[in-house]
C-alpha positions as CSV (number, residue, x, y, z in Angstrom):
1,M,-8.2,-62.7,-109.8
2,T,-6.4,-62.3,-106.4
3,T,-6.7,-65.2,-104.0
4,P,-8.0,-64.2,-100.6
5,S,-5.4,-64.5,-97.9
6,P,-5.8,-67.2,-95.2
7,K,-6.1,-64.5,-92.6
8,L,-9.0,-62.9,-94.4
9,I,-10.8,-66.2,-94.7
10,F,-10.2,-66.9,-91.0
11,L,-11.6,-63.5,-90.1
12,C,-14.7,-63.9,-92.2
13,T,-15.3,-67.4,-90.8
14,F,-14.9,-66.1,-87.2
15,L,-17.3,-63.2,-87.8
16,F,-19.9,-65.5,-89.3
17,L,-19.7,-68.0,-86.4
18,A,-19.9,-65.2,-83.8
19,S,-22.9,-63.7,-85.6
20,A,-24.6,-67.1,-85.6
21,L,-23.9,-67.6,-81.9
22,I,-25.3,-64.2,-81.0
23,T,-28.5,-64.9,-83.0
24,L,-29.0,-68.2,-81.3
25,T,-28.5,-66.7,-77.9
26,V,-31.0,-63.9,-78.6
27,R,-33.6,-66.3,-79.9
28,T,-33.1,-68.7,-77.0
29,S,-33.5,-65.8,-74.5
30,S,-36.6,-64.6,-76.4
31,Y,-38.1,-68.0,-76.3
32,H,-37.7,-68.3,-72.5
33,T,-39.0,-64.8,-72.1
34,H,-42.2,-65.5,-74.0
35,A,-42.6,-69.2,-73.2
36,L,-45.4,-68.7,-70.8
37,F,-47.9,-67.9,-73.6
38,S,-46.1,-69.0,-76.7
39,P,-48.3,-71.6,-78.6
40,S,-45.1,-73.5,-79.5
41,S,-44.4,-74.1,-75.8
42,H,-47.6,-76.2,-75.5
43,R,-46.7,-78.8,-78.2
44,K,-46.7,-82.3,-76.7
45,N,-43.4,-83.9,-75.7
46,P,-43.6,-87.7,-76.3
47,A,-41.5,-88.2,-73.2
48,A,-43.6,-86.0,-71.0
49,T,-45.7,-87.7,-68.3
50,A,-49.4,-87.4,-67.9
51,S,-48.9,-85.1,-64.9
52,D,-46.7,-82.8,-67.0
53,S,-49.4,-82.4,-69.6
54,L,-51.8,-81.1,-66.9
55,K,-49.4,-78.2,-66.2
56,S,-49.9,-76.4,-69.5
57,K,-49.6,-72.7,-69.1
58,V,-52.8,-71.7,-70.8
59,A,-56.1,-73.3,-71.8
60,F,-59.5,-72.7,-73.4
61,A,-62.5,-73.9,-71.4
62,T,-66.3,-74.2,-71.5
63,F,-69.0,-75.5,-69.2
64,L,-71.6,-78.2,-69.6
65,A,-74.4,-79.0,-67.1
66,G,-77.1,-81.6,-67.2
67,R,-80.4,-80.5,-68.7
68,A,-83.3,-79.9,-66.3
69,H,-85.6,-82.5,-67.8
70,D,-82.9,-85.1,-67.9
71,E,-83.3,-85.8,-64.1
72,H,-86.9,-86.9,-64.6
73,S,-86.8,-88.3,-68.1
74,S,-88.1,-91.8,-68.6
75,V,-86.3,-92.1,-72.0
76,D,-83.4,-94.6,-71.8
77,E,-80.1,-93.0,-72.7
78,A,-79.5,-95.6,-75.3
79,D,-82.6,-94.4,-77.2
80,S,-81.8,-90.7,-77.0
81,D,-79.8,-88.5,-79.3
82,D,-77.2,-86.6,-77.3
83,N,-77.0,-83.9,-80.0
84,E,-80.5,-82.8,-79.1
85,D,-78.8,-81.1,-76.2
86,G,-77.7,-77.9,-77.9
87,Y,-75.1,-77.1,-75.3
88,F,-73.5,-80.5,-75.7
89,L,-73.5,-80.2,-79.4
90,G,-72.1,-76.6,-79.0
91,A,-69.3,-77.9,-76.9
92,R,-68.4,-80.5,-79.5
93,V,-68.4,-77.9,-82.3
94,L,-66.4,-75.5,-80.1
95,N,-63.8,-78.2,-79.4
96,Y,-63.5,-78.8,-83.2
97,Q,-63.3,-75.2,-84.1
98,L,-60.6,-74.3,-81.5
99,R,-58.4,-77.4,-82.0
100,L,-58.9,-78.8,-85.5
101,S,-60.8,-76.7,-87.9
102,A,-58.7,-75.7,-91.0
103,S,-60.6,-72.4,-91.3
104,A,-61.0,-71.4,-87.6
105,G,-58.5,-73.6,-85.7
106,T,-56.4,-71.9,-83.1
107,N,-53.7,-74.3,-81.8
108,A,-54.4,-78.0,-81.2
109,S,-51.7,-78.1,-78.5
110,I,-53.6,-75.7,-76.2
111,P,-55.9,-77.8,-74.1
112,F,-59.7,-77.5,-74.3
113,L,-61.3,-78.1,-70.9
114,V,-64.9,-79.0,-70.5
115,L,-66.2,-78.5,-66.9
116,V,-69.0,-81.0,-66.3
117,T,-71.5,-81.3,-63.4
118,E,-72.4,-84.6,-61.9
119,D,-75.6,-84.9,-64.0
120,V,-73.8,-84.8,-67.4
121,S,-74.0,-88.4,-68.6
122,A,-71.1,-90.7,-68.9
123,R,-71.8,-91.1,-72.6
124,K,-71.5,-87.4,-73.3
125,R,-68.3,-87.2,-71.3
126,A,-66.9,-90.1,-73.3
127,T,-67.8,-88.6,-76.6
128,L,-66.1,-85.3,-75.7
129,A,-63.0,-87.1,-74.4
130,S,-62.8,-89.2,-77.5
131,E,-62.8,-86.0,-79.6
132,G,-59.8,-84.7,-77.6
133,A,-61.4,-82.5,-74.9
134,S,-60.2,-82.7,-71.4
135,I,-63.1,-83.5,-69.0
136,V,-63.0,-81.7,-65.7
137,P,-65.8,-82.9,-63.2
138,V,-66.9,-80.1,-60.8
139,A,-69.3,-79.9,-57.9
140,K,-72.3,-77.6,-58.2
141,L,-72.2,-74.3,-56.4
142,N,-75.5,-72.9,-55.2
143,A,-77.0,-70.6,-52.6
144,S,-80.6,-70.9,-51.3
145,W,-81.5,-67.3,-52.2
146,V,-80.1,-67.4,-55.8
147,H,-83.0,-68.1,-58.2
148,P,-82.0,-67.6,-61.8
149,G,-84.2,-66.0,-64.4
150,A,-84.3,-69.2,-66.6
151,D,-84.1,-72.8,-65.6
152,R,-81.2,-73.5,-68.0
153,W,-79.0,-71.2,-65.8
154,R,-79.7,-73.1,-62.6
155,D,-76.1,-74.5,-62.3
156,V,-74.1,-71.7,-63.9
157,L,-72.5,-70.7,-60.6
158,A,-70.4,-73.9,-61.0
159,K,-68.5,-72.0,-63.7
160,L,-66.7,-70.2,-60.9
161,R,-64.8,-73.4,-60.1
162,L,-62.7,-72.5,-63.1
163,F,-60.8,-70.2,-60.7
164,E,-59.7,-73.3,-58.7
165,L,-57.7,-74.6,-61.7
166,T,-54.4,-73.1,-60.6
167,A,-52.3,-75.5,-62.7
168,Y,-52.9,-72.9,-65.5
169,A,-51.5,-69.4,-65.6
170,K,-54.4,-68.1,-67.8
171,I,-57.7,-69.6,-69.0
172,C,-59.9,-68.3,-71.8
173,F,-63.5,-69.3,-71.1
174,L,-66.1,-69.4,-73.9
175,D,-69.7,-70.4,-73.5
176,A,-70.6,-73.5,-75.5
177,D,-72.9,-71.4,-77.7
178,T,-69.9,-69.7,-79.5
179,L,-69.0,-69.7,-83.1
180,V,-65.3,-69.3,-83.8
181,T,-64.1,-68.1,-87.2
182,G,-60.5,-66.9,-86.5
183,R,-57.5,-67.8,-84.4
184,L,-57.8,-66.9,-80.8
185,D,-54.2,-67.7,-79.6
186,G,-53.5,-64.0,-79.3
187,V,-56.0,-63.4,-76.6
188,F,-53.5,-64.7,-74.1
189,Y,-51.2,-61.9,-75.1
190,D,-53.8,-59.2,-74.8
191,E,-52.5,-56.5,-72.4
192,A,-55.9,-56.5,-70.5
193,T,-55.1,-60.1,-69.3
194,M,-51.9,-59.1,-67.4
195,V,-52.0,-59.8,-63.7
196,Q,-52.3,-56.6,-61.8
197,P,-52.5,-55.5,-58.1
198,S,-56.0,-55.0,-56.6
199,L,-56.7,-51.4,-55.6
200,G,-56.7,-50.2,-52.0
201,R,-59.9,-48.1,-52.0
202,A,-61.3,-47.9,-48.5
203,D,-64.8,-47.5,-49.9
204,G,-64.4,-50.7,-51.9
205,V,-63.9,-52.8,-48.8
206,R,-66.9,-54.6,-47.2
207,E,-66.3,-56.2,-43.8
208,D,-68.7,-59.1,-44.3
209,E,-66.9,-60.2,-47.5
210,A,-63.7,-62.3,-47.8
211,P,-60.6,-60.1,-48.5
212,V,-59.8,-59.6,-52.2
213,P,-56.6,-61.1,-53.4
214,R,-53.5,-58.9,-53.6
215,M,-53.1,-59.7,-57.3
216,Y,-55.7,-60.7,-59.9
217,S,-56.5,-60.8,-63.6
218,F,-60.0,-60.7,-65.1
219,A,-60.7,-59.3,-68.6
220,T,-63.8,-59.5,-70.8
221,H,-66.3,-57.5,-73.0
222,P,-69.3,-55.5,-72.2
223,D,-72.8,-56.7,-73.0
224,Y,-74.2,-55.0,-76.1
225,W,-77.8,-55.9,-75.3
226,T,-78.9,-55.4,-79.0
227,Y,-78.0,-56.4,-82.5
228,D,-78.0,-52.7,-83.5
229,H,-74.5,-51.9,-82.1
230,A,-71.5,-50.2,-83.5
231,F,-68.4,-52.2,-84.5
232,P,-65.9,-51.2,-83.5
233,P,-67.8,-50.2,-80.4
234,A,-68.2,-46.5,-79.7
235,A,-66.5,-45.1,-76.6
236,P,-67.2,-45.1,-73.8
237,E,-68.1,-48.8,-73.6
238,S,-70.5,-50.1,-70.9
239,D,-69.2,-51.2,-67.5
240,Y,-71.6,-54.1,-67.5
241,L,-69.7,-57.3,-68.5
242,N,-70.9,-60.3,-70.4
243,C,-69.4,-63.5,-69.1
244,G,-69.8,-65.6,-72.2
245,F,-66.2,-64.9,-73.0
246,F,-63.5,-63.9,-70.5
247,V,-59.8,-64.5,-69.7
248,F,-58.5,-64.8,-66.2
249,A,-55.7,-66.0,-63.9
250,P,-57.0,-68.9,-61.7
251,S,-56.7,-68.0,-58.0
252,R,-58.0,-69.8,-54.9
253,D,-58.1,-66.5,-53.0
254,L,-60.3,-65.0,-55.8
255,F,-62.5,-68.1,-55.7
256,A,-62.9,-67.8,-51.9
257,Y,-63.9,-64.1,-52.4
258,Y,-66.6,-65.1,-54.9
259,V,-67.9,-67.8,-52.6
260,S,-68.2,-65.4,-49.7
261,L,-70.6,-63.3,-51.8
262,L,-72.9,-66.2,-52.1
263,S,-73.5,-66.2,-48.4
264,L,-74.7,-62.5,-48.5
265,E,-78.3,-62.5,-49.7
266,G,-79.0,-59.6,-52.0
267,R,-75.4,-58.6,-52.6
268,F,-76.0,-59.0,-56.3
269,D,-79.0,-59.6,-58.6
270,P,-79.4,-63.4,-59.0
271,N,-81.3,-63.2,-62.3
272,Y,-78.1,-63.9,-64.2
273,P,-76.3,-65.6,-61.3
274,E,-72.6,-65.9,-62.3
275,Q,-72.7,-62.9,-64.6
276,N,-74.1,-60.5,-62.0
277,L,-71.8,-61.9,-59.2
278,L,-68.8,-61.2,-61.5
279,N,-70.2,-57.8,-62.3
280,Y,-70.4,-57.0,-58.6
281,A,-67.0,-58.5,-57.8
282,H,-65.3,-56.6,-60.6
283,R,-67.3,-53.4,-60.6
284,S,-65.5,-50.3,-61.7
285,E,-65.8,-48.6,-58.3
286,G,-64.5,-51.7,-56.4
287,N,-61.0,-52.9,-55.8
288,M,-60.8,-55.4,-58.7
289,P,-62.3,-53.6,-61.8
290,W,-62.5,-55.8,-64.9
291,R,-60.4,-54.8,-67.9
292,H,-61.6,-54.5,-71.5
293,L,-60.3,-57.1,-74.0
294,W,-59.7,-56.1,-77.6
295,Y,-63.3,-55.8,-79.1
296,G,-62.6,-58.2,-81.9
297,W,-61.9,-61.4,-79.9
298,N,-65.6,-61.9,-79.2
299,V,-69.0,-60.3,-79.9
300,N,-72.3,-60.8,-78.2
301,W,-75.5,-60.0,-80.0
302,P,-73.5,-60.6,-83.2
303,T,-74.3,-59.9,-86.8
304,E,-72.8,-60.4,-90.2
305,K,-71.3,-56.9,-90.1
306,D,-69.2,-57.8,-87.0
307,W,-67.9,-60.8,-88.9
308,R,-67.0,-58.9,-92.0
309,A,-65.3,-56.2,-89.9
310,G,-62.9,-58.8,-88.5
311,A,-64.4,-60.1,-85.2
312,R,-63.2,-63.7,-84.5
313,S,-65.9,-65.3,-82.4
314,F,-69.6,-64.8,-81.8
315,H,-71.9,-65.6,-78.9
316,A,-75.3,-67.0,-79.9
317,K,-77.2,-70.3,-79.9
318,Y,-77.1,-71.1,-83.6
319,W,-78.5,-74.6,-83.1
320,D,-81.9,-73.3,-82.2
321,G,-84.6,-71.8,-84.3
322,D,-84.4,-68.2,-83.0
323,P,-85.4,-66.1,-86.0
324,T,-83.4,-63.1,-84.7
325,H,-80.1,-64.8,-85.1
326,D,-78.0,-63.6,-88.0
327,E,-78.6,-66.0,-91.0
328,V,-75.0,-65.7,-92.3
329,L,-73.4,-66.6,-89.0
330,K,-76.0,-69.4,-88.5
331,R,-75.0,-70.9,-91.8
332,I,-71.3,-70.7,-90.9
333,W,-71.9,-72.5,-87.6
334,R,-73.9,-75.2,-89.3
335,D,-71.2,-75.7,-91.9
336,Q,-68.7,-76.0,-89.0
337,R,-71.0,-78.5,-87.3
338,W,-71.2,-80.8,-90.4
339,E,-67.5,-80.4,-91.2
340,M,-66.9,-81.6,-87.6
341,E,-69.2,-84.6,-88.0
342,G,-67.5,-85.6,-91.3
343,Y,-64.1,-85.3,-89.7
344,W,-64.9,-87.6,-86.8
345,K,-66.8,-90.0,-88.9
346,G,-63.8,-90.4,-91.2
347,R,-61.4,-90.9,-88.3
348,R,-63.6,-93.4,-86.6
349,M,-63.9,-95.4,-89.9
350,E,-60.1,-95.4,-90.1
351,G,-59.8,-96.3,-86.4
352,I,-57.8,-93.2,-85.6
353,E,-58.0,-91.8,-82.1
354,A,-58.2,-88.1,-81.3
355,G,-54.9,-86.4,-80.9
């Protein structure tokens, strides 16, 4: 057998090292190009300061308000079961599903924010924080002429304070009554969530409203209104959005625009306060039309067929006794709930704090 010449060995070694260097350069460039929304870019750095951790590029979020009867209840907090508040229980399950569940978990390094109004008890806040959620106290937002169709919606306008959280590039909001069965990281890559310029339609401008921002991002799904819906949805989809699940870019200018609408009595139907305000602000004929997310990220009025067809999250109050709720999805949510309880019981017995 002929022995390779030293020149040939040197040439092969040089080409190998050059190839490795090019590959490393491309991968590094790709990392920086996609770092804004790459889940790996949100892993904790032990040397990072607390303020650094608040500057994560993306986050999941939900909203929790005090229950109407809590203000006048004579029952001592120590004698009550916080899990009787379905929305509090839902927020706990949602936190577990998004961050920790082996079957539904998304990415534990993406923060889960819980906006809480002043009447959410210290004990509920402490429980959520001990389980790894980031508690964000917010002031209520109301208008004298806004009277919601149900008492449980009396403080939902405070959800709009999400748009003040400009430390984040994008936030995915989910109502607390959401079942998650598949990874949702990809929603931040959905092309509908790209920041885009507002339109310059003259007929979309109202002189009594604050100016719309020059750039914005707001993407969601339409409301199906019935369990008897097609999946995938049939085109064309409705222009009426459901705000139980939406992705947006926080913006103080956009928040100021929303607040200006609250000073204009009758500008939107107050029956569903925040939902109808957002429907007006992002109407198709206005200058900031909302964009449609991929239909599989979330389904309202969900059924087993949506789940079997590949949908990843479902908007319904599976903790209550509503007989119209799909039994299969209800069982999945309950399984997730007790899996969560077992997880935290085990960690507390071992003295392990939430990561």
